[in-house]
C-alpha positions as a printed Julia matrix, in Angstrom:
257×3 Matrix{Float64}:
  74.56  176.05  164.69
  77.96  176.58  163.11
  80.09  179.16  164.86
  81.8   180.65  161.86
  84.33  183.38  161.52
  84.66  183.57  157.75
  86.45  186.85  157.17
  86.41  187.69  153.46
  87.84  191.15  154.13
  89.67  192.6   157.1
  88.67  196.25  157.32
  91.24  198.45  158.98
  89.29  201.14  160.8
  92.28  202.83  162.41
  95.99  202.31  162.03
  98.82  204.28  163.55
 102.46  203.38  163.05
 105.28  205.16  164.84
 108.32  204.09  162.86
 112.0   204.51  163.64
 114.35  203.19  160.96
 118.01  202.78  161.81
 120.99  201.17  160.1
 124.38  201.6   158.57
 123.1   202.98  155.26
 125.61  205.03  153.27
 124.98  208.81  153.3
 122.92  209.96  150.33
 121.62  206.5   149.44
 118.38  206.89  151.4
 117.42  209.96  149.4
 117.78  208.06  146.11
 116.52  204.57  146.96
 113.13  203.43  148.33
 113.06  203.49  152.12
 113.32  200.13  153.87
 110.32  200.8   156.11
 109.16  197.91  158.31
 105.65  196.46  158.21
 103.66  195.23  161.19
 105.27  191.8   160.72
 108.75  193.39  160.61
 109.64  192.74  156.97
 110.14  195.6   154.51
 106.86  196.95  153.14
 103.94  199.3   153.71
 101.95  198.83  156.95
 100.42  195.36  156.67
 101.33  194.56  153.02
 104.97  193.46  152.49
 107.19  194.6   149.64
 109.43  192.4   147.47
 112.5   194.35  148.65
 114.7   193.15  151.5
 116.85  195.07  153.95
 120.27  196.02  152.63
 123.12  193.88  154.03
 124.07  194.66  157.65
 121.25  197.18  158.12
 118.25  196.88  160.41
 114.89  198.51  161.09
 112.77  198.81  164.23
 109.12  199.9   164.55
 106.57  200.47  167.29
 103.04  200.22  165.92
  99.35  200.13  166.79
  96.47  198.68  164.78
  92.71  198.45  165.27
  90.95  196.0   162.96
  87.16  195.63  162.81
  85.9   192.04  162.57
  82.47  192.26  161.01
  81.64  188.56  161.25
  82.01  188.61  165.06
  80.98  192.26  165.56
  84.26  192.88  167.31
  87.49  194.8   167.05
  91.03  193.61  167.71
  93.54  196.21  168.87
  97.26  195.52  169.04
 100.4   197.3   170.25
 103.61  195.65  169.1
 107.29  195.92  168.2
 108.69  194.7   164.88
 111.94  194.78  162.98
 114.19  193.21  160.37
 117.88  192.65  159.6
 119.55  192.25  156.19
 121.68  189.09  155.91
 122.79  189.74  152.32
 121.47  191.46  149.2
 118.55  189.03  148.85
 117.85  187.64  152.31
 116.49  189.18  155.47
 115.2   187.93  158.82
 112.32  189.68  160.55
 110.01  189.4   163.51
 107.3   191.01  165.6
 106.28  190.71  169.23
 102.88  191.79  170.52
 104.46  192.51  173.87
 102.45  195.5   175.03
  98.83  194.48  174.7
  96.31  192.83  172.43
  92.67  193.6   173.17
  89.5   191.97  171.83
  86.32  194.03  172.15
  83.01  192.2   171.5
  80.16  194.63  170.78
  77.57  191.86  170.59
  77.75  188.77  172.77
  75.19  186.0   173.19
  75.32  182.23  173.51
  75.38  181.8   169.71
  77.88  184.6   168.99
  80.54  183.59  166.44
  84.04  182.89  167.68
  87.04  184.74  166.24
  89.31  182.25  164.47
  92.54  183.94  165.65
  91.15  184.5   169.2
  88.74  181.62  169.9
  89.11  181.91  173.69
  88.03  185.57  173.78
  84.44  184.82  174.8
  83.89  187.87  177.0
  83.04  191.41  175.91
  86.53  192.72  176.71
  89.65  190.61  177.1
  93.25  191.78  176.94
  96.7   190.29  177.36
 100.1   189.84  175.81
 100.13  188.64  172.2
 102.31  186.28  170.17
 105.85  186.23  168.78
 106.37  185.85  165.01
 109.7   185.27  163.26
 110.45  184.68  159.6
 112.7   185.02  156.58
 112.2   186.66  153.18
 114.15  185.8   150.04
 114.2   188.06  147.0
 113.84  185.66  144.07
 113.81  188.14  141.15
 114.73  191.77  140.58
 117.85  193.81  141.18
 118.75  193.86  144.9
 118.68  197.68  145.0
 115.43  198.11  143.02
 111.8   198.32  144.13
 110.52  195.81  141.54
 110.67  192.06  142.01
 109.19  188.88  143.44
 110.01  187.48  146.87
 109.19  184.38  148.92
 108.33  184.74  152.6
 108.01  182.16  155.35
 107.29  182.67  159.04
 106.06  180.92  162.16
 103.93  182.16  165.01
 105.23  181.05  168.41
 102.39  181.11  170.96
 103.33  183.45  173.82
  99.92  185.06  174.35
  97.91  185.36  177.54
  95.03  183.11  178.6
  92.31  184.5   176.32
  94.36  186.03  173.49
  95.54  184.13  170.4
  95.02  180.46  169.56
  97.8   179.01  171.78
  98.86  176.92  168.79
 101.87  177.0   166.47
 101.15  178.57  163.07
 103.07  178.57  159.77
 102.77  181.4   157.26
 103.77  181.47  153.57
 103.59  184.31  151.04
 104.55  185.11  147.45
 105.07  188.87  147.13
 105.25  191.06  144.04
 106.17  194.76  143.77
 106.34  197.35  140.99
 107.39  201.01  141.08
 106.19  203.5   138.46
 108.27  206.6   137.71
 110.14  206.24  141.0
 107.07  207.7   142.73
 104.17  205.23  142.82
 104.53  201.77  144.36
 102.16  198.82  143.77
 102.49  195.75  146.0
 100.57  192.52  146.47
 100.79  189.05  147.97
  99.05  185.69  148.02
  99.63  182.83  150.42
  98.23  181.0   153.38
  98.29  180.54  157.13
  98.33  177.0   158.52
  97.02  177.09  162.1
  97.66  174.41  164.69
  94.56  173.33  166.59
  94.92  174.18  170.3
  93.76  172.14  173.25
  90.52  173.17  174.93
  91.1   175.47  177.9
  88.97  177.3   180.43
  87.23  180.44  179.17
  85.0   183.06  180.78
  82.04  181.73  178.8
  82.04  178.08  177.65
  83.01  177.26  174.07
  80.21  175.8   171.89
  80.24  172.04  171.45
  80.49  172.23  167.64
  83.75  174.19  167.94
  85.45  171.25  169.7
  86.53  167.87  168.35
  88.71  165.3   170.13
  89.65  167.84  172.77
  90.88  170.37  170.18
  89.4   173.73  169.24
  88.66  173.6   165.52
  90.39  176.75  164.3
  91.13  176.51  160.6
  93.77  177.53  158.1
  93.16  180.23  155.51
  94.03  181.58  152.07
  95.42  185.09  152.49
  95.82  187.91  149.98
  96.4   191.62  149.96
  97.35  194.64  147.9
  98.69  198.06  148.73
  99.87  201.25  147.07
 102.16  203.98  148.38
 102.97  207.47  147.12
 105.62  208.79  146.96
 107.96  205.83  147.35
 111.21  207.66  148.09
 110.32  210.24  150.73
 110.22  209.75  154.49
 106.54  210.78  154.55
 104.01  209.07  152.28
 100.41  208.02  151.78
  99.43  204.33  151.98
  96.24  202.49  151.0
  95.87  198.74  151.66
  93.26  196.04  151.07
  93.56  192.73  152.96
  91.58  189.55  152.51
  91.26  186.17  154.24
  89.24  183.24  152.89
  88.33  180.08  154.76
  89.05  181.16  158.36
  86.35  179.77  160.63
  85.82  177.98  163.92
  83.75  174.84  164.01
């Protein structure tokens, strides 16, 4: 039996972000320009969906956030506490990062010998397993659009450095690429989207609470797979410190085995 984890849609069942934005922004500019709010990955954007904008030069942002994502294919939920942030290098380039330092928890509501594995957490084979998560760092370059505007297209690249505990994460090095597009209507309504992929390194087999299925292992490696990623999000209003956000995230091709 194939142990698949083919997530066509990641459904966010609860998301709470406590955001503190700091930087040397000139007085009065914040009230007129879109806020450089950090996403979960650290780059400027909504909550999970990035925006084409980059941080203004010599400014930075910091966020503490929590997410709970339901994984229907494995009848599980993944909860994460993390820190993220970004720094503007120049008008078109920023560096960003996130660290799941507090806790990442995987809750399995249904667990039997043939239960699917979670592609991003293949070693979480028990009902409840928690631990420190991973470190992600990356850069985003604004390819088109005025540096001070909401609209434009950006290129994003990042790597995941495995720092997670025994049963959390894949324990492999990942590479992430995105093309991001943003459009603002009437300086009030923001539309954002991205397409890209995640290339996951296959980790070595390690001890787990329950043994991994044979068809998930080949040549001593756990057969986690890469994926095609996409997402879209809207925010309203775009230029106030409080706003409403709706996001839709998708992943195709992620499976184990």
